KEKE-3310 file (N, C-alpha, C; in steps of 0.2 Angstrom, whole numbers, plus 5000, padded with zeros to 4 digits):
npx = (5004:5003:4999:4991:4978:4968:4966:4961:4950:4943:4944:4935:4923:4920:4917:4905:4898:4896:4888:4876:4875:4876:4887:4886:4893:4895:4894:4906:4917:4916:4919:4932:4938:4936:4944:4957:4956:4957:4968:4977:4974:4983:4995:4999:4994:4997:4990:4983:4980:4985:4978:4972:4960:4944:4933:4919:4905:4896:4903:4919:4928:4937:4943:4952:4947:4936:4941:4949:4941:4935:4947:4949:4936:4940:4951:4946:4945:4934:4916:4905:4889:4876:4863:4848:4844:4831:4833:4840:4847:4860:4874:4874:4883:4882:4892:4900:4908:4912:4917:4924:4933:4940:4948:4966:4971:4966:4971:4984:4982:4983:4973:4970:4965:4956:4946:4938:4934:4927:4915:4911:4906:4896:4886:4883:4883:4871:4865:4865:4863:4865:4878:4884:4880:4888:4901:4901:4898:4904:4918:4935:4944:4934:4929:4926:4929:4928:4918:4926:4939:4955:4955:4962:4972:4980:4973:4966:4962:4961:4945:4937:4938:4925:4918:4920:4908:4905:4896:4884:4887:4876:4867:4863:4852:4843:4847:4839:4828:4826:4826:4814:4805:4806:4803:4789:4785:4787:4778:4766:4766:4766:4754:4744:4747:4741:4730:4725:4728:4717:4707:4694:4695:4689:4683:4681:4671:4665:4657:4650:4641:4635:4628:4618:4612:4606:4597:4602:4609:4600:4591:4579:4562:4559:4556:4549:4545:4540:4542:4531:4528:4523:4513:4510:4516:4515:4522:4524)
npy = (4995:5012:5021:5026:5016:5013:5027:5031:5025:5029:5043:5045:5040:5048:5061:5055:5055:5069:5074:5068:5055:5037:5023:5010:4994:4992:5004:5008:5003:5006:5020:5018:5012:5023:5032:5027:5027:5042:5044:5037:5043:5054:5050:5040:5029:5023:5017:5022:5012:5000:4988:4974:4976:4969:4965:4962:4959:4969:4979:4986:4978:4970:4959:4963:4975:4974:4966:4978:4987:4980:4979:4993:4995:4987:4993:5006:5015:5019:5019:5003:4999:4986:4981:4973:4964:4963:4952:4942:4932:4935:4944:4961:4977:4994:5010:5024:5039:5047:5064:5079:5087:5087:5072:5068:5064:5069:5082:5080:5071:5075:5088:5084:5072:5074:5084:5078:5068:5072:5078:5067:5059:5069:5068:5054:5047:5044:5036:5023:5016:5025:5027:5016:5014:5025:5020:5007:5011:5023:5024:5023:5011:5001:5001:4992:4978:4961:4952:4946:4950:4958:4976:4987:5001:5009:5015:5025:5041:5059:5067:5074:5091:5103:5111:5127:5138:5150:5165:5172:5189:5203:5215:5234:5237:5224:5219:5229:5225:5212:5215:5221:5211:5203:5209:5211:5197:5195:5205:5197:5185:5190:5194:5182:5176:5185:5181:5170:5170:5177:5169:5160:5145:5129:5117:5099:5100:5112:5108:5097:5104:5111:5102:5099:5110:5110:5100:5087:5078:5073:5060:5063:5067:5085:5096:5111:5130:5140:5158:5170:5184:5190:5178:5163:5147:5130:5114:5098)
npz = (5000:4997:5005:5020:5022:5029:5037:5025:5022:5034:5031:5019:5026:5036:5029:5023:5035:5038:5030:5034:5031:5032:5029:5017:5016:5001:4995:5003:4998:4985:4983:4988:4977:4968:4974:4972:4956:4956:4959:4951:4939:4939:4941:4931:4931:4944:4960:4973:4985:4981:4978:4969:4959:4952:4940:4946:4957:4956:4949:4950:4963:4976:4987:4997:5000:5008:5019:5024:5027:5038:5047:5049:5057:5069:5074:5078:5068:5063:5064:5066:5063:5066:5056:5051:5036:5024:5015:5020:5033:5036:5047:5044:5042:5044:5041:5050:5055:5069:5073:5078:5068:5053:5047:5049:5038:5026:5023:5019:5008:4990:4982:4968:4973:4985:4981:4969:4976:4986:4979:4974:4985:4989:4979:4978:4992:4999:4988:4981:4969:4959:4962:4959:4945:4939:4943:4935:4922:4919:4921:4918:4918:4919:4906:4891:4896:4903:4915:4929:4924:4927:4933:4923:4927:4922:4912:4914:4914:4914:4914:4899:4898:4900:4887:4881:4878:4867:4866:4856:4851:4855:4848:4854:4853:4852:4865:4872:4868:4872:4885:4887:4882:4893:4904:4900:4901:4915:4921:4916:4922:4935:4936:4934:4944:4955:4951:4954:4967:4970:4967:4974:4984:4981:4987:4994:5002:5001:4986:4992:5000:4990:4982:4994:4994:4982:4983:4978:4985:4995:5004:5010:5013:5009:5022:5028:5030:5018:5016:5006:5000:5013:5016:5022:5017:5020:5017:5014)
capx = (5001:5005:4995:4987:4971:4964:4965:4957:4943:4940:4941:4928:4917:4919:4915:4898:4895:4897:4883:4873:4875:4879:4890:4886:4899:4896:4897:4911:4921:4916:4922:4938:4939:4936:4950:4962:4956:4958:4975:4979:4973:4986:5001:5002:4991:4997:4985:4983:4980:4989:4976:4970:4953:4944:4927:4914:4901:4892:4908:4926:4929:4942:4943:4956:4943:4932:4946:4953:4937:4934:4952:4946:4933:4942:4957:4944:4946:4926:4911:4901:4882:4874:4857:4843:4841:4826:4835:4844:4849:4867:4876:4875:4883:4883:4897:4901:4914:4911:4924:4925:4936:4944:4954:4972:4974:4962:4976:4990:4980:4981:4968:4966:4960:4951:4941:4933:4930:4922:4909:4907:4902:4891:4883:4882:4885:4865:4861:4869:4862:4867:4886:4885:4880:4895:4909:4902:4899:4907:4926:4939:4945:4929:4928:4927:4932:4923:4918:4931:4946:4958:4956:4969:4971:4985:4969:4964:4963:4957:4940:4939:4935:4919:4919:4919:4904:4906:4889:4885:4885:4870:4865:4861:4843:4841:4846:4834:4820:4825:4824:4808:4801:4806:4798:4782:4783:4786:4772:4759:4767:4763:4746:4742:4749:4738:4722:4726:4728:4712:4701:4690:4697:4682:4686:4675:4665:4660:4653:4646:4635:4631:4623:4614:4607:4602:4594:4604:4611:4596:4588:4573:4559:4561:4551:4550:4541:4542:4537:4532:4522:4517:4509:4515:4514:4517:4523:4528)
capy = (5000:5019:5026:5021:5014:5014:5032:5033:5023:5035:5050:5044:5038:5055:5063:5054:5057:5075:5075:5065:5050:5032:5020:5003:4991:4993:5011:5012:5000:5009:5026:5017:5011:5030:5034:5024:5030:5049:5044:5033:5049:5059:5045:5035:5022:5021:5018:5023:5005:4994:4982:4972:4976:4965:4966:4957:4962:4976:4982:4985:4974:4966:4957:4967:4980:4972:4965:4984:4990:4976:4981:5000:4995:4984:4997:5012:5022:5019:5014:5000:4998:4981:4981:4967:4963:4958:4948:4936:4933:4936:4951:4967:4984:5001:5014:5031:5041:5052:5067:5084:5089:5082:5067:5073:5062:5075:5088:5077:5070:5080:5090:5080:5066:5075:5087:5075:5063:5076:5079:5059:5057:5073:5065:5047:5044:5041:5034:5017:5013:5030:5027:5008:5016:5030:5017:5002:5013:5029:5025:5021:5004:4997:5001:4985:4973:4956:4948:4943:4954:4964:4983:4991:5008:5014:5018:5030:5048:5064:5067:5080:5098:5106:5116:5133:5141:5158:5167:5176:5196:5206:5223:5236:5237:5217:5219:5233:5222:5207:5217:5223:5205:5199:5213:5210:5191:5195:5206:5193:5181:5193:5195:5177:5175:5188:5180:5163:5170:5180:5164:5156:5137:5125:5109:5094:5103:5116:5104:5094:5109:5113:5096:5098:5115:5108:5093:5082:5072:5074:5055:5063:5074:5092:5100:5117:5134:5146:5164:5174:5191:5189:5174:5157:5141:5124:5109:5091)
capz = (4999:4996:5009:5025:5019:5037:5036:5019:5026:5039:5028:5016:5030:5038:5022:5022:5041:5039:5026:5037:5028:5034:5021:5017:5012:4995:4994:5005:4993:4977:4985:4989:4970:4965:4977:4967:4950:4955:4960:4945:4934:4939:4942:4927:4932:4950:4965:4981:4989:4977:4978:4964:4958:4948:4936:4949:4963:4952:4945:4953:4967:4977:4994:5001:5002:5014:5025:5027:5031:5045:5052:5052:5063:5074:5077:5080:5062:5061:5068:5063:5067:5064:5053:5048:5030:5023:5010:5021:5041:5038:5047:5041:5046:5041:5044:5051:5059:5073:5075:5076:5064:5047:5048:5046:5030:5023:5023:5015:5001:4985:4980:4963:4975:4988:4977:4966:4981:4990:4974:4973:4991:4990:4975:4980:4998:5000:4983:4979:4962:4955:4963:4955:4937:4938:4942:4930:4916:4917:4923:4913:4920:4918:4900:4887:4899:4904:4922:4931:4922:4932:4930:4922:4930:4916:4906:4918:4911:4916:4910:4896:4901:4897:4881:4883:4873:4865:4864:4851:4854:4854:4847:4860:4851:4853:4870:4875:4865:4876:4893:4886:4883:4899:4908:4900:4905:4922:4923:4915:4927:4943:4934:4935:4951:4960:4950:4957:4974:4972:4966:4978:4983:4979:4990:4993:5007:4996:4982:4995:5002:4985:4983:4999:4994:4977:4983:4975:4990:5001:5003:5014:5010:5012:5025:5031:5028:5015:5016:5001:5000:5019:5017:5023:5014:5022:5012:5016)
cpx = (5004:5003:4992:4980:4966:4962:4960:4950:4940:4939:4935:4922:4915:4916:4909:4895:4894:4892:4877:4869:4879:4882:4888:4892:4901:4898:4903:4918:4922:4919:4930:4942:4940:4942:4955:4963:4957:4966:4980:4979:4978:4994:5002:5000:4992:4992:4987:4984:4984:4985:4973:4963:4950:4936:4922:4911:4899:4899:4914:4924:4935:4940:4947:4952:4939:4935:4950:4947:4934:4940:4952:4943:4936:4948:4953:4944:4938:4922:4906:4894:4877:4866:4854:4843:4835:4827:4838:4845:4855:4867:4877:4878:4883:4888:4898:4906:4912:4917:4922:4928:4938:4949:4960:4974:4971:4967:4982:4987:4981:4976:4964:4963:4954:4945:4935:4929:4926:4914:4906:4902:4895:4884:4879:4882:4878:4862:4866:4870:4865:4875:4887:4884:4886:4900:4907:4901:4902:4915:4929:4942:4941:4927:4931:4931:4926:4923:4924:4939:4948:4956:4963:4969:4977:4980:4965:4967:4958:4949:4940:4935:4929:4922:4917:4913:4903:4898:4890:4883:4880:4871:4863:4852:4840:4842:4842:4828:4820:4823:4817:4802:4800:4803:4791:4780:4782:4780:4767:4760:4764:4755:4743:4742:4743:4731:4722:4725:4721:4705:4699:4693:4689:4685:4679:4668:4661:4655:4648:4640:4630:4626:4617:4609:4603:4597:4596:4607:4606:4591:4582:4569:4560:4555:4553:4545:4546:4539:4537:4525:4519:4513:4515:4512:4518:4517:4527:4531)
cpy = (5006:5022:5021:5021:5015:5021:5034:5031:5027:5041:5050:5043:5045:5060:5064:5056:5065:5077:5072:5058:5043:5028:5012:5000:4992:4999:5013:5009:5002:5016:5025:5016:5019:5034:5035:5027:5036:5048:5043:5039:5054:5055:5039:5028:5018:5021:5019:5015:5000:4988:4980:4971:4972:4967:4961:4961:4969:4982:4981:4981:4970:4964:4960:4975:4979:4970:4971:4988:4987:4979:4988:5000:4993:4988:5004:5017:5024:5014:5009:4999:4992:4984:4975:4968:4960:4952:4941:4937:4932:4943:4956:4973:4990:5006:5020:5033:5047:5057:5075:5088:5084:5078:5071:5069:5067:5081:5086:5074:5076:5081:5086:5074:5070:5081:5083:5068:5066:5076:5073:5058:5063:5070:5058:5044:5041:5038:5027:5016:5020:5029:5021:5011:5021:5025:5010:5006:5019:5031:5022:5014:4999:4998:4996:4980:4967:4953:4945:4945:4958:4969:4986:4999:5012:5016:5024:5038:5053:5066:5074:5087:5100:5111:5122:5136:5148:5161:5173:5185:5198:5213:5226:5237:5229:5218:5222:5229:5217:5209:5219:5217:5201:5203:5212:5202:5191:5198:5202:5186:5184:5194:5188:5175:5178:5185:5173:5164:5174:5174:5161:5148:5133:5117:5104:5096:5107:5113:5101:5098:5110:5107:5097:5103:5114:5102:5088:5075:5071:5066:5055:5068:5081:5094:5107:5123:5139:5154:5168:5179:5191:5184:5167:5151:5135:5119:5102:5088)
cpz = (4999:5000:5015:5023:5024:5038:5031:5021:5030:5037:5024:5021:5034:5033:5024:5028:5040:5034:5029:5035:5032:5027:5022:5014:5006:4992:4996:5000:4986:4979:4986:4982:4967:4967:4973:4961:4950:4956:4954:4939:4933:4941:4938:4929:4938:4955:4971:4985:4986:4977:4970:4962:4952:4945:4939:4955:4960:4952:4949:4960:4970:4985:4999:5005:5009:5021:5028:5030:5038:5050:5055:5057:5069:5079:5078:5076:5062:5065:5063:5066:5062:5062:5051:5041:5029:5017:5013:5029:5041:5041:5044:5044:5041:5045:5045:5055:5064:5074:5074:5072:5058:5050:5046:5039:5026:5020:5019:5011:4997:4985:4974:4966:4979:4985:4973:4971:4985:4985:4973:4978:4991:4985:4976:4987:4998:4993:4978:4972:4957:4954:4958:4946:4935:4937:4937:4924:4914:4919:4919:4913:4920:4911:4895:4891:4900:4912:4923:4929:4927:4929:4928:4923:4925:4912:4908:4915:4914:4911:4904:4899:4898:4892:4882:4877:4872:4863:4860:4854:4850:4852:4853:4860:4852:4861:4874:4874:4870:4883:4892:4887:4889:4904:4907:4902:4911:4924:4921:4920:4935:4942:4935:4942:4957:4956:4953:4964:4976:4971:4970:4978:4984:4982:4990:4998:5004:4991:4986:4998:4997:4984:4987:4996:4987:4978:4982:4979:4996:4999:5008:5012:5013:5016:5028:5028:5024:5016:5010:5001:5006:5020:5018:5020:5017:5015:5016:5010)
residu = (MET:THR:THR:ASN:VAL:PHE:GLU:LEU:ILE:GLN:TYR:ILE:THR:TRP:LEU:ALA:THR:GLU:ARG:GLY:GLU:VAL:LEU:SER:PRO:ILE:ARG:LEU:VAL:LYS:PHE:LEU:TYR:LEU:SER:ASP:LEU:TYR:HIS:ALA:ARG:LYS:ASN:GLU:GLY:ASP:THR:LEU:THR:GLY:TRP:PRO:TRP:LYS:PHE:VAL:HIS:TYR:GLY:PRO:PHE:CYS:GLY:GLU:SER:LEU:GLU:ALA:ILE:LYS:ARG:ALA:VAL:ASP:GLU:GLY:PHE:ILE:GLU:ALA:PHE:PRO:TYR:GLU:SER:GLN:PHE:ASP:ASN:GLU:GLU:HIS:PHE:LEU:TYR:LYS:HIS:ARG:ALA:ASP:ARG:GLU:PRO:ALA:ILE:GLY:SER:SER:LEU:PRO:PHE:TYR:ILE:THR:GLY:PRO:LEU:HIS:GLY:ALA:VAL:ARG:LYS:TRP:ALA:GLY:ASP:THR:TYR:ALA:LEU:LEU:ASP:HIS:VAL:TYR:PHE:GLU:THR:GLU:PRO:MET:MET:SER:ILE:GLN:PRO:GLY:ASP:LEU:LEU:ASP:PHE:SER:ARG:ALA:GLN:GLU:PRO:GLU:PRO:VAL:LYS:HIS:ILE:SER:MET:LYS:LYS:LEU:SER:LYS:GLN:LYS:ILE:ALA:LYS:GLY:LYS:GLN:LEU:ILE:SER:LYS:ILE:ARG:GLU:ASN:GLN:GLU:LYS:TYR:ILE:ARG:LEU:ASP:ARG:GLU:ARG:PRO:ILE:TYR:ASP:ASP:ALA:TYR:PHE:GLU:ALA:LEU:ASP:TYR:LEU:ASN:GLY:ASP:ALA:LEU:ASP:PHE:PRO:VAL:GLN:GLY:GLU:ALA:LYS:ILE:GLU:ASP:SER:VAL:THR:GLU:PHE:ASP)
# end
């Protein structure tokens, strides 16, 4: 190993805990894989862990990752919390790390690892399916290989930067006309919003009351008195 993997596990778990998430083993393993990938992109295929990742178990996986997670728990780097699965009777755990400040490894790792790792945890710490889709379909070592193959991190390369789109320059007349149109749209929106606020709300109770007033919902004869031009008419 080229780094303290237990501290790396602690750091990833801390990032998730800071976002109010706990990590399942599969998510923690995939974030470890991404850490190796981010390092390989800048170091000619060299990884942080030196593990032999293979295409198994929902994409990149290695037994060393699970063993390291177990030891990280045993040595107090992270905390494990058991939970029951509805699919089997085996023992399952979720992981988090209680700490008042960022683990020390966070300041020693280069930004080309911590930067994208922050982004990955922010997007996928609570979304297993999206994380699996990303590592399976969108990471270079997983491209064009077969189940059981070793992953080749020498294929890792930086994603192409987003191309800058040059906006066409507008004349002052077109800019002025655009502002007028936007202003008109805003006025119309405010008008409709105002009308919506003034429109009465007709709920079920309202329509039920109408039914009773119209006699549609009555299953008994109407009884009462009606006074017309100072005379009283009774009816049953």
